[in-house]
VOTOR-959155 format. One line per 3 residues: their letters; for each residue x, y, z of C-alpha. Coordinates in pm, whole numbers, plus 50000, padded with zeros to 5 digits. Example, Ala and Ser with C-alpha at 12.3 -4.5 7.8 and 13.67 -1.06 7.14 Angstrom:
<atoms>
AS	51230 49550 50780 ~ 51367 49894 50714 $
</atoms>
This chain:
<atoms>
XXX	41245 04886 03342 ~ 41181 05297 03364 ~ 40986 05425 03655 $
XXX	40755 05691 03579 ~ 40595 05927 03891 ~ 40408 06233 03964 $
XXX	40135 06221 03772 ~ 39835 06470 03839 ~ 39600 06215 03609 $
XXX	39666 06065 03267 ~ 39511 06109 02926 ~ 39539 05836 02638 $
XXX	39382 06027 02425 ~ 39663 05950 02182 ~ 39579 05544 02172 $
XXX	39199 05555 02105 ~ 39181 05856 01872 ~ 38927 05751 01627 $
XXX	38762 05830 01237 ~ 38453 05837 01420 ~ 38326 06005 01737 $
XXX	38313 05711 02059 ~ 38148 05792 02344 ~ 38278 05557 02565 $
XXX	38569 05345 02606 ~ 38487 04957 02658 ~ 38796 04699 02814 $
XXX	38894 04344 02850 ~ 38935 04348 03304 ~ 39061 04071 03474 $
XXX	38886 04070 03865 ~ 38770 03827 04154 ~ 38410 03686 04214 $
XXX	38381 03373 04502 ~ 38730 03364 04512 ~ 38848 03291 04143 $
XXX	38944 03540 03890 ~ 38660 03595 03601 ~ 38670 03787 03295 $
XXX	38457 04074 03251 ~ 38375 04310 02896 ~ 38390 04644 03107 $
XXX	38214 05051 02979 ~ 38370 05323 03162 ~ 38144 05542 03263 $
XXX	38284 05852 03242 ~ 38235 05963 02858 ~ 38516 06107 02596 $
XXX	38502 06431 02597 ~ 38617 06658 02255 ~ 38934 06829 02304 $
XXX	38990 07200 02259 ~ 39317 07256 02320 ~ 39505 07382 02104 $
XXX	39709 07114 01837 ~ 39466 06864 01945 ~ 39102 06982 01893 $
XXX	38848 06778 01770 ~ 39017 06520 01924 ~ 38905 06269 02191 $
XXX	39011 06210 02497 ~ 38931 06003 02844 ~ 39062 06094 03182 $
XXX	39136 05743 03341 ~ 39198 05714 03686 ~ 39611 05865 03861 $
XXX	39845 05646 03875 ~ 40060 05565 04150 ~ 40381 05523 03929 $
XXX	40450 05359 03535 ~ 40663 05115 03434 ~ 40746 05000 03088 $
XXX	40821 04647 03031 ~ 40986 04408 02823 ~ 40899 04055 02773 $
XXX	41062 03756 02570 ~ 40889 03573 02317 ~ 40710 03290 02409 $
XXX	40744 03353 02806 ~ 40524 03196 03042 ~ 40393 03416 03299 $
XXX	40244 03079 03479 ~ 39963 03097 03683 ~ 39960 03457 03941 $
XXX	39787 03739 04107 ~ 39718 04054 03926 ~ 40000 04218 04215 $
XXX	39733 04569 04296 ~ 39435 04727 04114 ~ 39616 04853 03766 $
XXX	39613 04925 03355 ~ 39851 04747 03168 ~ 39855 04846 02810 $
XXX	39998 04571 02522 ~ 40205 04772 02333 ~ 40328 04550 02120 $
XXX	40287 04121 02100 ~ 40028 03931 02232 ~ 39884 03757 02507 $
XXX	39678 03532 02600 ~ 39514 03532 02953 ~ 39351 03180 03098 $
XXX	39185 03092 03399 ~ 39297 02787 03608 ~ 38870 02736 03736 $
XXX	38720 02884 03454 ~ 38752 02764 03034 ~ 38727 03152 02957 $
XXX	39046 03287 02819 ~ 39120 03605 02617 ~ 39395 03730 02355 $
XXX	39483 04092 02383 ~ 39734 04230 02105 ~ 39994 04447 02071 $
XXX	39812 04836 01987 ~ 39575 05118 02039 ~ 39328 04842 02173 $
XXX	39594 04662 02380 ~ 39444 04799 02726 ~ 39356 04605 02994 $
XXX	39248 04623 03395 ~ 39354 04438 03599 ~ 39195 04357 03967 $
XXX	39250 03983 04004 ~ 39438 04048 04325 ~ 39521 03814 04638 $
XXX	39235 03952 04858 ~ 38954 03837 04551 ~ 39094 03570 04403 $
XXX	39284 03255 04490 ~ 39485 03146 04211 ~ 39461 03419 04008 $
XXX	39513 03415 03662 ~ 39784 03287 03380 ~ 39990 03475 03138 $
XXX	40167 03367 02814 ~ 40293 03522 02510 ~ 40279 03376 02237 $
XXX	40486 03578 01996 ~ 40775 03519 01794 ~ 40927 03883 01882 $
XXX	40929 04045 02179 ~ 40628 04215 02423 ~ 40592 04528 02505 $
XXX	40342 04647 02797 ~ 40299 04996 02990 ~ 40183 04870 03335 $
XXX	39988 05212 03539 ~ 39886 05054 03928 ~ 39591 05297 03992 $
XXX	39649 05540 04324 ~ 39523 05407 04644 ~ 39390 05120 04407 $
XXX	39129 05325 04230 ~ 38863 05127 04020 ~ 38776 05350 03749 $
XXX	38398 05381 03764 ~ 38268 05117 03509 ~ 37950 04888 03329 $
XXX	37946 04487 03329 ~ 37852 04494 02975 ~ 37905 04080 03012 $
XXX	38114 03821 03152 ~ 38390 03698 02942 ~ 38676 03904 02760 $
XXX	38508 04199 02499 ~ 38500 04143 02190 ~ 38652 04299 01849 $
XXX	38348 04495 01798 ~ 38283 04563 02145 ~ 38705 04745 02124 $
XX	38762 05098 01988 ~ 38750 05098 01581 $
</atoms>
C-alpha cells in the first residue's frame, strides 16, 4: 500500500475531462439514514471551472475537499469484502475492475466499473449505519482503487438527486 500525504487540495481534472463542457459532477454515495446504509445519487454544488493554466488551457477541473492521505489498493479477483462500514468519510476512485455494492436492509445495489466514472463517496460509518454495506469484486482481474479520506471528515457540498445509485446517463460522458 502506498500512502500520499501533504495535499493542499486535489484536482481530478484528468479523470473528468469530456469533449463537452460538464457543469457539475454526479457520483454515487454510500451514506446512512435511520441507522442503515443507503445509496444516493449526489450532484456536487460547486461547478467545474475551465482552466487557464499553461498546458491545461480549456480543460475542466473540480476542486474536491482536501484528502487526509491516500492509499493505492489492489484487491484480488473474486474477493468478498463482506458487510462492513466505511472506516471514515472518504472518496474511493475505482481505477480498474468491478465492484458490486449491496445493502443488508434493502434491495438497492450499485455496480461500479473502474475508470473515469468509478468515483464514489462513502460515509456510511458506524455512527450512522449499524450494518454497513457489502462489497464484492466479481471480476476475473484485480481491482485497483485510490482511497482518499477527507480531512476532518469533510463531506463535499452536494444535492441529493435521488435515492439509489446514479445511472450511467447521470455520470460524465
